[in-house]
N, C-alpha and C positions, 0 to 999 in steps of 0.2 A: 451576479457574477461580474467580476471586474473585466474591463475591456482587454487587459493584458492576458488574463486567463482564457478569455474567449478566443483571442487570436492564437494563443498557443494550442488550445484544443483543436481549433480548426486546422492548423498547420499539421498536427500529428494525425488527425482524422483523414487527411488527404493522402496518407500513405508515405509521407516523406521519411518517417522513422516510426518506430513502434508507437508507444503510448507515453505521454509525459508522466513522470513520477515526481512527486513533491516531497522534499524533506520536511518532516513535521515534528518529530521527537515528542510524542504524546504518551502518557501512561495509559494503559488499558488492561483488558483482561482477555485471555484466550480460554474459552470454555471447551473442555473435552469430556469424553465419557468417564475419565478418571477424576475430574474436578476442574476447578478454576485455577489458572496460572496468572500471576502478575507479569506483565510484559511492558516493553516500550515499543511503540510503533515508530519506526525510524523513517520510513517513507511510505507513500500511499499513492495509488493510481486508481483508475476506474475498475481495473480487473484484479488488483492484488495489493499486497502490502509486504514490507519487510519488517520483521519483528525481532526483538532481542529479549532474552530472558535467561535466568539461571537454569530453569528447567523448561524444556520445550518438547512438544510432541514429535514423534518420528515421521519419516517420509510417508506421504499418502494418508496420514491421519486426518479425520474430519475435525474441524475446529469452528467455533463461533467466535468471531472477533467482536469485542464490545468496547465501545468508547462513547460514554454519554448515551444519547438516544440511538446511536448507530449500533446495529447488530447485523453482522453479515457472516454467512456460512462460507467456508472454503476448505481447501485441503493443503497440507504442507507439500509444496512443490520441490523445495530444496532445503537443506540444512547443513550448516557449517559452524561447528562450535556453538557459541551462544546466539547465533543468528539463524533465522529461517525465513523462507518466503512462503506466503500464502497466496494461492490462486483462488479467487472468489468463484463460487458456484454460479452466481449471477452478478453481472457487473453492477457497480454502484450507479445510482442516478447522478448526473453531473452536479445537481444541487447538494447532494449528500457529501460528495467529495469537496466541493468548494466551500461548504459551510465549515469543514474542519481545516482546510488549507488556509482560507482567508483569516481565520481567527488565530492561526499559529505562525506559519512561515510560508510565504509565497515565493518559492524558488524551485524551478524545475531542475531535475538532475539529468544531465545529458551524458551519454557515453562519449568518450574521447575517440575520435576517428583519426588515424594517421593517414596522411596523404603523401603518396610517393611523389617525389619531385622528378 
């Protein structure tokens, strides 16, 4: 794990903000009871992912997200057009997350917070 990723994870783990999400843009597969769907994984965190696809499962549906050796079960937490969020049933191990992030794009996605003057 890179030093920067370690520091970011420690920062978020101390409760300063939710959990870091990383933009990755990876092709993958979402497996459902109806079959396999080709998707793009747009961002990834320890507890979930944002996916994009022409056909996506509905809210609450169980899916298995597959990318290479990674297979993780989760449920569709939200859906908007061709985008959806998956909340994993069990969090990824940090090594699983960083193996994908390090090979693709290491950039945390932060929410913009307006500060009143």
